[in-house]
Gaussian input, Z-matrix of N, CA and C with variables (Angstrom, degrees):
# hf/3-21g

backbone

0 1
 N
 C     1     B1
 C     2     B2     1     A1
 N     3     B3     2     A2     1     D1
 C     4     B4     3     A3     2     D2
 C     5     B5     4     A4     3     D3
 N     6     B6     5     A5     4     D4
 C     7     B7     6     A6     5     D5
 C     8     B8     7     A7     6     D6
 N     9     B9     8     A8     7     D7
 C    10    B10     9     A9     8     D8
 C    11    B11    10    A10     9     D9
 N    12    B12    11    A11    10    D10
 C    13    B13    12    A12    11    D11
 C    14    B14    13    A13    12    D12
 N    15    B15    14    A14    13    D13
 C    16    B16    15    A15    14    D14
 C    17    B17    16    A16    15    D15
 N    18    B18    17    A17    16    D16
 C    19    B19    18    A18    17    D17
 C    20    B20    19    A19    18    D18
 N    21    B21    20    A20    19    D19
 C    22    B22    21    A21    20    D20
 C    23    B23    22    A22    21    D21
 N    24    B24    23    A23    22    D22
 C    25    B25    24    A24    23    D23
 C    26    B26    25    A25    24    D24
 N    27    B27    26    A26    25    D25
 C    28    B28    27    A27    26    D26
 C    29    B29    28    A28    27    D27
 N    30    B30    29    A29    28    D28
 C    31    B31    30    A30    29    D29
 C    32    B32    31    A31    30    D30
 N    33    B33    32    A32    31    D31
 C    34    B34    33    A33    32    D32
 C    35    B35    34    A34    33    D33
 N    36    B36    35    A35    34    D34
 C    37    B37    36    A36    35    D35
 C    38    B38    37    A37    36    D36
 N    39    B39    38    A38    37    D37
 C    40    B40    39    A39    38    D38
 C    41    B41    40    A40    39    D39
 N    42    B42    41    A41    40    D40
 C    43    B43    42    A42    41    D41
 C    44    B44    43    A43    42    D42
 N    45    B45    44    A44    43    D43
 C    46    B46    45    A45    44    D44
 C    47    B47    46    A46    45    D45
 N    48    B48    47    A47    46    D46
 C    49    B49    48    A48    47    D47
 C    50    B50    49    A49    48    D48
 N    51    B51    50    A50    49    D49
 C    52    B52    51    A51    50    D50
 C    53    B53    52    A52    51    D51
 N    54    B54    53    A53    52    D52
 C    55    B55    54    A54    53    D53
 C    56    B56    55    A55    54    D54
 N    57    B57    56    A56    55    D55
 C    58    B58    57    A57    56    D56
 C    59    B59    58    A58    57    D57
 N    60    B60    59    A59    58    D58
 C    61    B61    60    A60    59    D59
 C    62    B62    61    A61    60    D60
 N    63    B63    62    A62    61    D61
 C    64    B64    63    A63    62    D62
 C    65    B65    64    A64    63    D63
 N    66    B66    65    A65    64    D64
 C    67    B67    66    A66    65    D65
 C    68    B68    67    A67    66    D66
 N    69    B69    68    A68    67    D67
 C    70    B70    69    A69    68    D68
 C    71    B71    70    A70    69    D69
 N    72    B72    71    A71    70    D70
 C    73    B73    72    A72    71    D71
 C    74    B74    73    A73    72    D72
 N    75    B75    74    A74    73    D73
 C    76    B76    75    A75    74    D74
 C    77    B77    76    A76    75    D75
 N    78    B78    77    A77    76    D76
 C    79    B79    78    A78    77    D77
 C    80    B80    79    A79    78    D78
 N    81    B81    80    A80    79    D79
 C    82    B82    81    A81    80    D80
 C    83    B83    82    A82    81    D81
 N    84    B84    83    A83    82    D82
 C    85    B85    84    A84    83    D83
 C    86    B86    85    A85    84    D84
 N    87    B87    86    A86    85    D85
 C    88    B88    87    A87    86    D86
 C    89    B89    88    A88    87    D87
 N    90    B90    89    A89    88    D88
 C    91    B91    90    A90    89    D89
 C    92    B92    91    A91    90    D90
 N    93    B93    92    A92    91    D91
 C    94    B94    93    A93    92    D92
 C    95    B95    94    A94    93    D93
 N    96    B96    95    A95    94    D94
 C    97    B97    96    A96    95    D95
 C    98    B98    97    A97    96    D96
 N    99    B99    98    A98    97    D97
 C   100   B100    99    A99    98    D98
 C   101   B101   100   A100    99    D99
 N   102   B102   101   A101   100   D100
 C   103   B103   102   A102   101   D101
 C   104   B104   103   A103   102   D102
 N   105   B105   104   A104   103   D103
 C   106   B106   105   A105   104   D104
 C   107   B107   106   A106   105   D105
 N   108   B108   107   A107   106   D106
 C   109   B109   108   A108   107   D107
 C   110   B110   109   A109   108   D108
 N   111   B111   110   A110   109   D109
 C   112   B112   111   A111   110   D110
 C   113   B113   112   A112   111   D111
 N   114   B114   113   A113   112   D112
 C   115   B115   114   A114   113   D113
 C   116   B116   115   A115   114   D114
 N   117   B117   116   A116   115   D115
 C   118   B118   117   A117   116   D116
 C   119   B119   118   A118   117   D117
 N   120   B120   119   A119   118   D118
 C   121   B121   120   A120   119   D119
 C   122   B122   121   A121   120   D120
 N   123   B123   122   A122   121   D121
 C   124   B124   123   A123   122   D122
 C   125   B125   124   A124   123   D123
 N   126   B126   125   A125   124   D124
 C   127   B127   126   A126   125   D125
 C   128   B128   127   A127   126   D126
 N   129   B129   128   A128   127   D127
 C   130   B130   129   A129   128   D128
 C   131   B131   130   A130   129   D129
 N   132   B132   131   A131   130   D130
 C   133   B133   132   A132   131   D131
 C   134   B134   133   A133   132   D132
 N   135   B135   134   A134   133   D133
 C   136   B136   135   A135   134   D134
 C   137   B137   136   A136   135   D135
 N   138   B138   137   A137   136   D136
 C   139   B139   138   A138   137   D137
 C   140   B140   139   A139   138   D138
 N   141   B141   140   A140   139   D139
 C   142   B142   141   A141   140   D140
 C   143   B143   142   A142   141   D141
 N   144   B144   143   A143   142   D142
 C   145   B145   144   A144   143   D143
 C   146   B146   145   A145   144   D144
 N   147   B147   146   A146   145   D145
 C   148   B148   147   A147   146   D146
 C   149   B149   148   A148   147   D147
 N   150   B150   149   A149   148   D148
 C   151   B151   150   A150   149   D149
 C   152   B152   151   A151   150   D150
 N   153   B153   152   A152   151   D151
 C   154   B154   153   A153   152   D152
 C   155   B155   154   A154   153   D153
 N   156   B156   155   A155   154   D154
 C   157   B157   156   A156   155   D155
 C   158   B158   157   A157   156   D156
 N   159   B159   158   A158   157   D157
 C   160   B160   159   A159   158   D158
 C   161   B161   160   A160   159   D159
 N   162   B162   161   A161   160   D160
 C   163   B163   162   A162   161   D161
 C   164   B164   163   A163   162   D162
 N   165   B165   164   A164   163   D163
 C   166   B166   165   A165   164   D164
 C   167   B167   166   A166   165   D165
 N   168   B168   167   A167   166   D166
 C   169   B169   168   A168   167   D167
 C   170   B170   169   A169   168   D168
 N   171   B171   170   A170   169   D169
 C   172   B172   171   A171   170   D170
 C   173   B173   172   A172   171   D171
 N   174   B174   173   A173   172   D172
 C   175   B175   174   A174   173   D173
 C   176   B176   175   A175   174   D174
 N   177   B177   176   A176   175   D175
 C   178   B178   177   A177   176   D176
 C   179   B179   178   A178   177   D177
 N   180   B180   179   A179   178   D178
 C   181   B181   180   A180   179   D179
 C   182   B182   181   A181   180   D180
 N   183   B183   182   A182   181   D181
 C   184   B184   183   A183   182   D182
 C   185   B185   184   A184   183   D183
 N   186   B186   185   A185   184   D184
 C   187   B187   186   A186   185   D185
 C   188   B188   187   A187   186   D186
 N   189   B189   188   A188   187   D187
 C   190   B190   189   A189   188   D188
 C   191   B191   190   A190   189   D189
 N   192   B192   191   A191   190   D190
 C   193   B193   192   A192   191   D191
 C   194   B194   193   A193   192   D192
 N   195   B195   194   A194   193   D193
 C   196   B196   195   A195   194   D194
 C   197   B197   196   A196   195   D195
 N   198   B198   197   A197   196   D196
 C   199   B199   198   A198   197   D197
 C   200   B200   199   A199   198   D198
 N   201   B201   200   A200   199   D199
 C   202   B202   201   A201   200   D200
 C   203   B203   202   A202   201   D201
 N   204   B204   203   A203   202   D202
 C   205   B205   204   A204   203   D203
 C   206   B206   205   A205   204   D204
 N   207   B207   206   A206   205   D205
 C   208   B208   207   A207   206   D206
 C   209   B209   208   A208   207   D207
 N   210   B210   209   A209   208   D208
 C   211   B211   210   A210   209   D209
 C   212   B212   211   A211   210   D210
 N   213   B213   212   A212   211   D211
 C   214   B214   213   A213   212   D212
 C   215   B215   214   A214   213   D213
 N   216   B216   215   A215   214   D214
 C   217   B217   216   A216   215   D215
 C   218   B218   217   A217   216   D216
 N   219   B219   218   A218   217   D217
 C   220   B220   219   A219   218   D218
 C   221   B221   220   A220   219   D219
 N   222   B222   221   A221   220   D220
 C   223   B223   222   A222   221   D221
 C   224   B224   223   A223   222   D222
 N   225   B225   224   A224   223   D223
 C   226   B226   225   A225   224   D224
 C   227   B227   226   A226   225   D225
 N   228   B228   227   A227   226   D226
 C   229   B229   228   A228   227   D227
 C   230   B230   229   A229   228   D228
 N   231   B231   230   A230   229   D229
 C   232   B232   231   A231   230   D230
 C   233   B233   232   A232   231   D231
 N   234   B234   233   A233   232   D232
 C   235   B235   234   A234   233   D233
 C   236   B236   235   A235   234   D234
 N   237   B237   236   A236   235   D235
 C   238   B238   237   A237   236   D236
 C   239   B239   238   A238   237   D237
 N   240   B240   239   A239   238   D238
 C   241   B241   240   A240   239   D239
 C   242   B242   241   A241   240   D240
 N   243   B243   242   A242   241   D241
 C   244   B244   243   A243   242   D242
 C   245   B245   244   A244   243   D243
 N   246   B246   245   A245   244   D244
 C   247   B247   246   A246   245   D245
 C   248   B248   247   A247   246   D246
 N   249   B249   248   A248   247   D247
 C   250   B250   249   A249   248   D248
 C   251   B251   250   A250   249   D249
 N   252   B252   251   A251   250   D250
 C   253   B253   252   A252   251   D251
 C   254   B254   253   A253   252   D252
 N   255   B255   254   A254   253   D253
 C   256   B256   255   A255   254   D254
 C   257   B257   256   A256   255   D255
 N   258   B258   257   A257   256   D256
 C   259   B259   258   A258   257   D257
 C   260   B260   259   A259   258   D258

   B1=1.4656
   B2=1.5294
   B3=1.2958
   B4=1.4330
   B5=1.4737
   B6=1.3522
   B7=1.4469
   B8=1.4920
   B9=1.3527
   B10=1.5058
   B11=1.5779
   B12=1.4024
   B13=1.4671
   B14=1.4977
   B15=1.3734
   B16=1.4812
   B17=1.5234
   B18=1.2774
   B19=1.4533
   B20=1.4836
   B21=1.3535
   B22=1.4829
   B23=1.5461
   B24=1.3333
   B25=1.4707
   B26=1.5241
   B27=1.3308
   B28=1.5291
   B29=1.4955
   B30=1.2548
   B31=1.4589
   B32=1.5289
   B33=1.4495
   B34=1.4215
   B35=1.5575
   B36=1.2029
   B37=1.5462
   B38=1.5034
   B39=1.3811
   B40=1.5015
   B41=1.5268
   B42=1.3539
   B43=1.4861
   B44=1.5212
   B45=1.3391
   B46=1.5846
   B47=1.5129
   B48=1.2889
   B49=1.4117
   B50=1.4961
   B51=1.2991
   B52=1.4506
   B53=1.5170
   B54=1.2758
   B55=1.4752
   B56=1.5382
   B57=1.2138
   B58=1.4789
   B59=1.4750
   B60=1.3051
   B61=1.4429
   B62=1.4905
   B63=1.4239
   B64=1.4071
   B65=1.5810
   B66=1.4209
   B67=1.3934
   B68=1.5846
   B69=1.3631
   B70=1.4305
   B71=1.6093
   B72=1.2927
   B73=1.5131
   B74=1.5311
   B75=1.2899
   B76=1.4425
   B77=1.4669
   B78=1.3607
   B79=1.4176
   B80=1.5376
   B81=1.2306
   B82=1.4420
   B83=1.5364
   B84=1.3475
   B85=1.4326
   B86=1.5704
   B87=1.3087
   B88=1.4353
   B89=1.5770
   B90=1.3534
   B91=1.4854
   B92=1.5671
   B93=1.4170
   B94=1.4859
   B95=1.5093
   B96=1.3487
   B97=1.3974
   B98=1.4752
   B99=1.3997
   B100=1.4904
   B101=1.5556
   B102=1.4225
   B103=1.4805
   B104=1.5295
   B105=1.3366
   B106=1.5157
   B107=1.4914
   B108=1.3381
   B109=1.4778
   B110=1.4703
   B111=1.4051
   B112=1.4712
   B113=1.5145
   B114=1.3018
   B115=1.5122
   B116=1.4800
   B117=1.2747
   B118=1.5142
   B119=1.5605
   B120=1.3106
   B121=1.3634
   B122=1.5952
   B123=1.2426
   B124=1.4899
   B125=1.4720
   B126=1.3433
   B127=1.4547
   B128=1.6120
   B129=1.3414
   B130=1.4670
   B131=1.5412
   B132=1.3273
   B133=1.4692
   B134=1.5065
   B135=1.3242
   B136=1.4645
   B137=1.6525
   B138=1.3731
   B139=1.4891
   B140=1.5241
   B141=1.3330
   B142=1.4605
   B143=1.5742
   B144=1.3487
   B145=1.4692
   B146=1.5627
   B147=1.3166
   B148=1.4556
   B149=1.5190
   B150=1.3661
   B151=1.3970
   B152=1.5653
   B153=1.2669
   B154=1.5315
   B155=1.4783
   B156=1.3731
   B157=1.5535
   B158=1.5172
   B159=1.4079
   B160=1.4640
   B161=1.5187
   B162=1.3348
   B163=1.4532
   B164=1.4978
   B165=1.3622
   B166=1.5349
   B167=1.5932
   B168=1.2634
   B169=1.4349
   B170=1.5286
   B171=1.2910
   B172=1.4716
   B173=1.5320
   B174=1.3262
   B175=1.4365
   B176=1.4454
   B177=1.2881
   B178=1.4978
   B179=1.5608
   B180=1.3553
   B181=1.4044
   B182=1.5615
   B183=1.3297
   B184=1.4788
   B185=1.4316
   B186=1.2554
   B187=1.5062
   B188=1.5712
   B189=1.4298
   B190=1.4752
   B191=1.5424
   B192=1.3601
   B193=1.4357
   B194=1.5773
   B195=1.3702
   B196=1.4492
   B197=1.4898
   B198=1.3494
   B199=1.5012
   B200=1.4704
   B201=1.3540
   B202=1.4716
   B203=1.5570
   B204=1.3456
   B205=1.4501
   B206=1.4939
   B207=1.3423
   B208=1.4404
   B209=1.5356
   B210=1.3288
   B211=1.4499
   B212=1.4514
   B213=1.3537
   B214=1.4587
   B215=1.4960
   B216=1.2700
   B217=1.4222
   B218=1.5077
   B219=1.3082
   B220=1.4088
   B221=1.5318
   B222=1.4058
   B223=1.4233
   B224=1.5981
   B225=1.2838
   B226=1.4600
   B227=1.5500
   B228=1.2612
   B229=1.5074
   B230=1.6817
   B231=1.2937
   B232=1.5074
   B233=1.5689
   B234=1.3375
   B235=1.4630
   B236=1.5266
   B237=1.3625
   B238=1.4707
   B239=1.4995
   B240=1.3327
   B241=1.4417
   B242=1.4765
   B243=1.3117
   B244=1.4283
   B245=1.4732
   B246=1.3705
   B247=1.3685
   B248=1.6008
   B249=1.3189
   B250=1.5434
   B251=1.4542
   B252=1.3585
   B253=1.4693
   B254=1.5502
   B255=1.2480
   B256=1.5024
   B257=1.5941
   B258=1.2898
   B259=1.5127
   B260=1.4674
   A1=106.90
   A2=118.90
   A3=120.79
   A4=114.99
   A5=113.97
   A6=118.60
   A7=114.57
   A8=113.73
   A9=121.04
   A10=111.21
   A11=112.87
   A12=116.04
   A13=110.64
   A14=118.18
   A15=117.60
   A16=110.19
   A17=121.61
   A18=122.16
   A19=111.88
   A20=120.92
   A21=124.14
   A22=110.66
   A23=116.29
   A24=117.58
   A25=107.16
   A26=117.42
   A27=122.42
   A28=114.46
   A29=117.25
   A30=121.71
   A31=113.33
   A32=116.95
   A33=119.01
   A34=107.00
   A35=118.11
   A36=119.86
   A37=112.34
   A38=116.01
   A39=117.58
   A40=109.65
   A41=114.69
   A42=114.81
   A43=115.38
   A44=108.16
   A45=111.13
   A46=112.74
   A47=116.73
   A48=120.94
   A49=114.27
   A50=118.78
   A51=122.77
   A52=118.11
   A53=118.69
   A54=120.16
   A55=114.88
   A56=114.07
   A57=119.57
   A58=115.05
   A59=117.82
   A60=121.68
   A61=111.03
   A62=117.49
   A63=123.60
   A64=115.02
   A65=109.89
   A66=111.86
   A67=106.50
   A68=117.91
   A69=119.18
   A70=103.99
   A71=111.37
   A72=118.94
   A73=109.74
   A74=119.67
   A75=122.65
   A76=120.16
   A77=115.29
   A78=124.26
   A79=111.33
   A80=121.40
   A81=126.65
   A82=111.46
   A83=119.00
   A84=117.04
   A85=113.62
   A86=114.20
   A87=116.90
   A88=113.70
   A89=113.18
   A90=118.27
   A91=105.90
   A92=116.33
   A93=119.75
   A94=109.51
   A95=115.25
   A96=117.18
   A97=119.40
   A98=111.18
   A99=119.53
   A100=113.58
   A101=110.16
   A102=115.74
   A103=108.74
   A104=114.95
   A105=110.81
   A106=120.64
   A107=112.90
   A108=116.98
   A109=116.72
   A110=115.67
   A111=118.27
   A112=112.85
   A113=115.79
   A114=120.97
   A115=112.88
   A116=118.63
   A117=121.32
   A118=107.67
   A119=123.03
   A120=123.45
   A121=111.73
   A122=117.85
   A123=120.10
   A124=111.16
   A125=115.66
   A126=119.44
   A127=110.93
   A128=115.77
   A129=126.30
   A130=108.66
   A131=114.37
   A132=118.74
   A133=112.61
   A134=119.81
   A135=124.87
   A136=110.04
   A137=114.87
   A138=115.15
   A139=110.33
   A140=119.68
   A141=123.28
   A142=108.83
   A143=115.81
   A144=121.01
   A145=107.77
   A146=116.22
   A147=121.49
   A148=112.82
   A149=115.10
   A150=122.29
   A151=113.33
   A152=117.45
   A153=123.93
   A154=110.13
   A155=116.76
   A156=114.51
   A157=113.22
   A158=116.70
   A159=117.87
   A160=109.00
   A161=121.36
   A162=122.01
   A163=106.32
   A164=111.50
   A165=123.01
   A166=110.09
   A167=116.85
   A168=118.51
   A169=116.30
   A170=118.38
   A171=123.57
   A172=111.50
   A173=120.36
   A174=120.90
   A175=112.53
   A176=113.90
   A177=121.12
   A178=107.77
   A179=111.92
   A180=111.90
   A181=110.86
   A182=115.26
   A183=120.45
   A184=112.95
   A185=113.93
   A186=121.07
   A187=103.06
   A188=115.16
   A189=116.50
   A190=115.04
   A191=119.98
   A192=120.83
   A193=111.43
   A194=108.57
   A195=112.35
   A196=113.40
   A197=116.48
   A198=117.30
   A199=114.67
   A200=119.03
   A201=122.02
   A202=112.20
   A203=113.21
   A204=121.56
   A205=113.54
   A206=112.39
   A207=118.81
   A208=109.30
   A209=118.03
   A210=116.13
   A211=115.67
   A212=116.20
   A213=123.91
   A214=111.47
   A215=119.36
   A216=125.13
   A217=111.22
   A218=116.74
   A219=122.28
   A220=114.88
   A221=113.65
   A222=115.70
   A223=112.22
   A224=115.93
   A225=118.87
   A226=113.26
   A227=119.13
   A228=120.65
   A229=101.59
   A230=116.75
   A231=121.31
   A232=110.12
   A233=115.64
   A234=118.99
   A235=108.61
   A236=117.67
   A237=121.19
   A238=109.42
   A239=121.38
   A240=126.40
   A241=106.22
   A242=121.83
   A243=125.88
   A244=109.94
   A245=123.47
   A246=121.50
   A247=109.55
   A248=115.68
   A249=117.31
   A250=115.61
   A251=117.68
   A252=121.21
   A253=112.25
   A254=115.59
   A255=119.24
   A256=102.26
   A257=110.13
   A258=118.78
   A259=111.47
   D1=131.45
   D2=176.90
   D3=-79.74
   D4=174.95
   D5=177.20
   D6=-60.50
   D7=-42.49
   D8=-177.60
   D9=-62.51
   D10=-42.53
   D11=179.88
   D12=-66.62
   D13=-35.08
   D14=178.15
   D15=-68.84
   D16=-37.53
   D17=176.63
   D18=-64.65
   D19=-40.26
   D20=174.36
   D21=-63.05
   D22=-36.77
   D23=-178.57
   D24=-68.10
   D25=-47.11
   D26=173.18
   D27=-54.29
   D28=-43.10
   D29=179.05
   D30=-66.96
   D31=-42.05
   D32=179.14
   D33=-73.42
   D34=-36.68
   D35=175.89
   D36=-59.93
   D37=-39.24
   D38=-179.27
   D39=-72.92
   D40=-35.64
   D41=175.24
   D42=-62.97
   D43=-40.57
   D44=178.47
   D45=-70.94
   D46=-32.56
   D47=-177.24
   D48=-78.16
   D49=-41.98
   D50=-175.82
   D51=-108.54
   D52=-20.21
   D53=-174.68
   D54=-101.79
   D55=-30.49
   D56=178.81
   D57=-104.62
   D58=117.65
   D59=-177.15
   D60=-82.50
   D61=152.34
   D62=165.22
   D63=88.37
   D64=-146.49
   D65=-177.82
   D66=-147.21
   D67=161.29
   D68=178.69
   D69=-123.68
   D70=128.96
   D71=178.01
   D72=53.93
   D73=34.92
   D74=-178.11
   D75=77.06
   D76=9.36
   D77=175.50
   D78=-98.55
   D79=117.54
   D80=176.56
   D81=-64.90
   D82=111.28
   D83=-179.28
   D84=-68.40
   D85=-27.17
   D86=178.68
   D87=-64.62
   D88=-34.13
   D89=179.84
   D90=-69.78
   D91=-47.72
   D92=179.23
   D93=-57.47
   D94=-40.91
   D95=177.80
   D96=-59.77
   D97=-42.28
   D98=177.17
   D99=-63.12
   D100=-43.26
   D101=176.70
   D102=-59.29
   D103=-49.27
   D104=179.29
   D105=-60.61
   D106=-37.58
   D107=170.35
   D108=-58.14
   D109=-42.86
   D110=-178.70
   D111=-70.79
   D112=-42.98
   D113=169.86
   D114=-55.97
   D115=-45.86
   D116=-179.95
   D117=-65.59
   D118=-43.23
   D119=179.69
   D120=-65.12
   D121=-39.02
   D122=172.75
   D123=-63.84
   D124=-43.22
   D125=-177.57
   D126=-67.77
   D127=-21.83
   D128=177.21
   D129=-77.45
   D130=-45.95
   D131=-169.57
   D132=-83.88
   D133=-35.18
   D134=-172.97
   D135=-61.31
   D136=-48.69
   D137=178.46
   D138=-62.26
   D139=-39.95
   D140=-177.23
   D141=-61.92
   D142=-41.05
   D143=-177.33
   D144=-71.64
   D145=-45.12
   D146=-174.36
   D147=-69.69
   D148=-46.92
   D149=-174.13
   D150=-97.06
   D151=-7.90
   D152=-179.00
   D153=-56.75
   D154=-48.67
   D155=-177.19
   D156=-64.01
   D157=-17.96
   D158=-178.69
   D159=-90.07
   D160=14.77
   D161=-171.03
   D162=-78.69
   D163=-160.15
   D164=-177.82
   D165=-55.99
   D166=-58.50
   D167=-169.32
   D168=-68.22
   D169=-26.71
   D170=-173.46
   D171=-84.95
   D172=-28.08
   D173=177.99
   D174=-66.59
   D175=143.80
   D176=178.93
   D177=-115.53
   D178=134.26
   D179=175.25
   D180=-105.40
   D181=22.51
   D182=177.53
   D183=-84.11
   D184=145.86
   D185=-175.63
   D186=-123.82
   D187=116.64
   D188=-175.27
   D189=-56.59
   D190=-35.59
   D191=-178.39
   D192=-66.18
   D193=-44.83
   D194=179.52
   D195=-69.25
   D196=-34.52
   D197=172.81
   D198=-66.46
   D199=-35.61
   D200=174.76
   D201=-62.96
   D202=-39.57
   D203=174.14
   D204=-58.91
   D205=-46.14
   D206=-177.34
   D207=-67.45
   D208=-35.83
   D209=177.01
   D210=-69.86
   D211=-34.77
   D212=174.46
   D213=-63.78
   D214=-41.99
   D215=178.55
   D216=-65.01
   D217=-38.98
   D218=177.99
   D219=-65.98
   D220=-25.28
   D221=179.62
   D222=-94.32
   D223=2.68
   D224=-176.35
   D225=84.82
   D226=13.67
   D227=-169.93
   D228=-76.15
   D229=-25.59
   D230=-175.03
   D231=-60.20
   D232=-34.66
   D233=-178.73
   D234=-68.58
   D235=-42.89
   D236=179.37
   D237=-62.54
   D238=-42.75
   D239=-179.83
   D240=-60.89
   D241=-50.26
   D242=-174.34
   D243=-65.87
   D244=-40.75
   D245=-169.98
   D246=-84.96
   D247=-24.69
   D248=178.03
   D249=-86.08
   D250=-5.28
   D251=-178.36
   D252=-69.08
   D253=171.52
   D254=-175.90
   D255=-77.69
   D256=147.24
   D257=178.77
   D258=-108.27

């Protein structure tokens, strides 16, 4: 369920809970509204919890091989590699 569907469920649940009085055919609209609001809230929170760590701040653009090379270059190892290679 997407975020927009969750918001729609919360809105419909609030309408059933607070705006419409009584029951229809023996079904209490307030209970249905509360259920819709709870399901909508769960549908809104679960994707944020599951996919939240994969958001902007948690993703790394680092590459271990490139980082190792950068550390080696910083220590001057690149000159040894270049001078000891085959000519």
